[in-house]
N, C-alpha and C positions, 0 to 999 in steps of 0.2 A: 806404671802411671794410671792404668785403669782403676785400680783399687784406691789409689790416692784421690782421684777425682770423685769417686763414690763417697769417700769419707769427707772430703771437703764440701761436697754437695749436701750431705746429710747434716753437716754442721751449720749450714746457713739457709737452705732452701726448703720451702713448704710446697709440695707438688699438688696439682689439682686432682680431685676425685681419688685421693690416695689416703689410706690409713698409714701414716708415716712409720708407725711402729713395726709394721709387718711387710711393707712394700719395698721393692727394689727398683732402682732407676739406672738404666744402662747408659753410660756416657757415649755420645755419638760425636765423631770427629768431623765427618764430612758427608755430603750427599752427591749423588750423580745419577740422573735419570730416576729410575724406580728403585735405586739402591741407596742404602745407608751403610756407613762403615764406622766401626768403633775404633778406639785408639790402638788396638792390637791388629788392625787390618782386616778383621772379620767382616764379611758382607752380609747384609740383611735385606731381603726383599720387602719393601714398604707396601704391604697389601691392604693397608687402611688409609693410604694417602695422608699420613700424618694428621690424623683426626679429620679426615675427609676434605682437606683443603688443597693438597698439592696435585692439581689435576694434570699438570704438564711435567711432573717430575721435579727432582731437586736440582738446584744450582743451574737452572736453565740459562744458557748464555745469552739468548735473545732478550729475555726479561731483564737480566742483569745489566745488559748494555743500555737499555732504555732507562732503567733506574739510575745508572751512573750519569747518563746525559742530564737527567732531571736534577740530580744532586749538584751537578756543576752549574746549573742555571738558576733554579729557585727551589730551595728545600722546604720552605714553610712561609705562609702568610695567613694572617687572621682572615677567616672567611665571612666575618660580619663586617660589611662595609667595603670588602674587597673581593676580587675574583681572579681567576687565572685560566689560561688556555687548557691545561690538562683536565680540569674539572668540567669546563664547558664541552670539550671534545668528548669526554667520557659519557657525559649525560646525553649528548646528541646521539652518539653511537649506540648506547644501551637502549634508549627509547625507540630507536629504529628496529630493534630486535624483539621488543616486548609487544603485548597486545596493544592495539591502536588507541585504546582509551587511556593508556598511561601517558601523562603529559608533563609531569614535573618530578624532579629528583631532589631528595633531601639527604645530605651526607651525614654519616656518623662514624663511629670507630669500630664496631663489631656487630655480630648478629643480635646479641641481646639488646643493644641500644637501637638497632634498626627496628626491632619489635616494639620497644618502648615508644619510639616516635610514632609508629603505626597506630598503637593504641591511643596515644594522646591526640593524634590527628582525628580519629573517628569520634572520640568522646567530645573533643572541642568543636568538631564540625556541628554536632547537635547543639552544643552550648551557644556557639556563635549564631546559629539560626533560631535561637530562642526556644529550643526544644530540650526537655529533660530526658535524656537517654543515658543510662549509666550501666546497664547490664551488658555482659559479654558472654558469648557462647564459644565453647572450645571443645575439641575432641578429648575424650578419655585417652590415656596413654600418650598424650602429646608432650612435646618438649620444645620450648621456644627460647630458653636461655636462663641465666642465673641471677639477673637483677630482679628487683621485687615485682615489677609489673609482669615481666616474662615468666617468673616463677608462678605468679598468680594464675596465669592462663595455661600452665603446664600441669601435668599429672601430679596430684598430691600423694605423698608417701614418705618413705624414710628420708629421701633427699631433702624434703621441705618441712619435715615435722617440727624442727626447732622454731620455725617462723610461721607456723600455722595460723596463729591469732593475728598476724600482721598482714596476711594476704587478703586481697579483696575478693568478694564473692563472685563466683563464675558458674555458669550453667554448663555442665559437662554432658556431652552426648557421645554415643558410639560413632565410630567411623561408619560410613554408609555401606550397606549391602542391598541387594535387590529385596531381601527379606525384611530388613528393618527400616527401610526408607519412610514408610508411612507413619510408623510410630515415632520416628525422629521428627518428622514434619509436625506432628501434634505437639511435641515439646516446644519446638520453635514457635509455632502459632500461639501457644499459651503465653510466651514471654515477648512476642515480637514488638509490641507497642513501646516497651521500655528498653529494648535491646539496641545498643549502638552499633555493634559489630560482631561478626563471626570470624574467628581466627583459626587457621588450619594449616597443616602440612599436607600438600597435595601429593597423592599417590603413595608416598612412603613416609611413615612415621619413624624417623631414624633412631633416636635415643630410646624410644619406647620399645625397641626390639626389632627394628626393620619390619614393622607391620605394614602391610600393603592393602590398598583398596582400589577398586576399578574407577577409571576415568569417567565412565558413563554415570555411575552412581553419584560420584562427587559433583559432576556437572548438574545433575538434577537437583541435588540439595542446594547448590549455589544459586540456581535459578529460583528456587522456592524462597530462599532467604532474601534475594533481591526483590522479589515480588512483594515482600512484607516490609520493604524499606530498611533492611539490615545491610550495612556495609560489609564487604568481604575483604578480609586481610589474608593474602596468600603468602605464606612463609616459604620462600624458595631458597632459604639460606643453605640448606643441605642439598636439595635436589636440583638446584639451578646449574647452568653452565655444563649441560651435557650428561649429567648423572643418570637421568631416566631414559636416555637414548635419543631424546630430542634436546634442542638447546635449552628449553625450559619445560617444566611440567605443564605450564600454561598452553603449550603448543598441542597438548593432547586433550584439552578441555574445551567444551563447547561454550561455556559461560566465561565471562571475563571478570577478574577481580577488580575491586576499587583501589586497593592498596597492595603493594608487593614489597617483600623484604629480601635483601640479598647480603651475603658476606662470603665466608669460606673460600670457594673457588674464584671469587671475584678478582682477586689479585694474582691468581695462579698459585696461591698459597704462600706468597713471598712475605706478606706483611698484613697487618690488620686494616680493614676498611669495611664500613657498613653503608648500605644504601636503602632508602625507603622511597618508592615511587608512588604516585597517586594520580587520580583523574583531575581534569580541569574543574569539575564541579566541587571537589573537595578543596582544591587550591583557592577557588573563588570565595569560599566561605571565610577565608583568612585574609583575603585581599581587600583592604579597607582603609579609609582615612583614619579610622580609630586604631591607635597603636595597641590597645588592649586586646584586639582580635588577632594579633600576631601569634605565631607558634613560638613560644618562649622555650626553646630547647637548643642546646649547642654544646660543642666540645672543643677543647683547645686545638685538637688536630683535625677538626672538621675539614673534609675535602683535601687532605694532605696531598700536595702536588706529587710527592714521591709515590704514594700509594696509587694515585690516579694514573701515573705513568706506568706503574706495574700492571694495573688493570687494563690499560689500553694495549699493552704488549701481550697480555694474556688473551685478550679478545682477538688480536691478530692471529695468534696460534690456533685458537679454538675454531676459527672460521676457515682455516686452511683445509684443503681436501684430505691431506694425509691424517690430520687429527680426526676428522669426521669418519674416515675409513677405519682408524684405530678404535673409535667408539663402537662402530658397527661390528668390528672383529671381536671385541671383548663381549659385546652382547650375545653374539652367536656362540662364542666359546663357553660362556656361562650357561647358556641354554642347553648345550650338549652335555656339560658336566652335571647340570641339575638332574638330567635323566639318569645318569650313573649314580648320583647320590641317593635317589629314591629307592634304589635296590638294597640299600643298607638298612639293617634292622636297628642300628644305632641312631638313625636319623628320622626326623619327622618334620612336617610343615616346611618343605623346601619351597622357596619363593624367589622370584626374580622380577625386577623392574629395571630395564636398561643395563647399566654397568654394575648394578647392585644385586648381589646374590647372597641369600641368607638361608640358614636352616637351624633347627633346634637339635642339639645333641641330647639324645635320650639319656636321662639319669633317673635315679630312684626318686629324686625330688622334682617338684613342678618347675616349669620354665620361669626363671626369675633372674633379675640382675645380680642378686646376691647368691646365686647358685655357686657352691664352692668349687665346681670343676673349672671355673674361670681361670684361676691362677695356675692350675695344673696344665691346662691346654696352652696358656700363654708361654709357659716355660718349655713345654715340649716343642712347640713350633719355633721358638727363638733358637733352640739348640740345633734346629734344622735349617737355620738361616732365613726364617720367614717371620715377619712381624704381623701377627694377627692379634687383635685385642677383643676377645669375646665379651659380650654383655651377658654375664652369667653363663648360661649354657647355650646362648644364641651366638653362633659363629657366622661371620659375614666376610665377604670379599668386596673390596672397594679400591681397585688398583688405579694408579695414575694411568692416563691414556697412552703414555709412551711405553707401557710395559711390553717387553719382548714376549713373543708367543712361547718361546722355550721356557721362560721364567713362569709364565702363567700355567703352562702344562706341568712344570715341576711342582707348583703349588697344589694343583689339582691332585696329582699323584701322591703327594705327601699327605694331604688330607685323607685320602683313601687308605693310605698305609697306616696312619694313626687310628683311623676308625676300626681297622682290622686288628689293632693291638688290644688284646684282652686285658691288659693291665691298666687301661685308661677307663 
């Protein structure tokens, strides 16, 4: 059956981020906790949380029960001209957990569209106020999604090369360090008058290679941008909901963003949903008797009642003491394993923020998403029952919070075993 499914899949499906001529796609039958099972009954530890979304593990019975209740009550209603209790409750609860200046919630379908809305909010904020501000500042090595606006503010390269002439101009700056902050401020100062916003991934740049920067350096850069009238878009799509060790990366920053973006772990990984939050000041720039000042953006499944129900259930779990204890346990385990990794000659640049642990696997070639060791490592670990999806030669661990300690330890020991294999 396994091979039949592979053949049927290849006949009809086109997979993301895959060269279909050379890639393989493993059929998965079911999930339970941190485990996935194929149709032959083989178990795999999902150490990447299924593209960073499944924070409470697979087939969580509590989330499933709340989704079922909602399906039996109200599955969908247009969110233009109508509203519903799950959306209201989710917005109320989420805003209580975010920085106090976040006052309004705008729903979309996924992370990319949450970013699109954030960009449109900031540019139209200036427009509605009669100011011409069209420049945007973003980090080098950033990633904010695959729609055109999100691509424009992400790192340019082989991913975006076919669309290079269609992407709008962006001012790219380095992620802040104590050494480069002053030079970055000079670039910001030069463009400040025409700049609508600065968009950034706080603390960890995920798809860029799990690159990490210090909270204090980012806070200083945020404050400088604010002093120049530049709105701050904080993309917490990846790092939100406990990934950095705190509920949100914002909890580690001294400065508050004007706009925040969420998705991935928002629903506990059960289904798509995107959220963009903003300050009252931004909202008021659109609040008018003139309809033309409205934010003209929407999706068919905006504020899906089912997705909202899943998100509320995921929040219930996230705020429980045992979940917070699990996050702390993973953080401490990663920190201890990081010290062991540093002793290996095949490893460099070991780094950790909260439940995110990453390192570069030393090869003859430079660190790159297209490093050919990626496929080799993926296959080696799959054969050992572990799902790791290296970004080139960057290997990272991002387990669901429900991961059992024995499975976490098995993953650590297996990584060390593979590192010691001279054939890799």
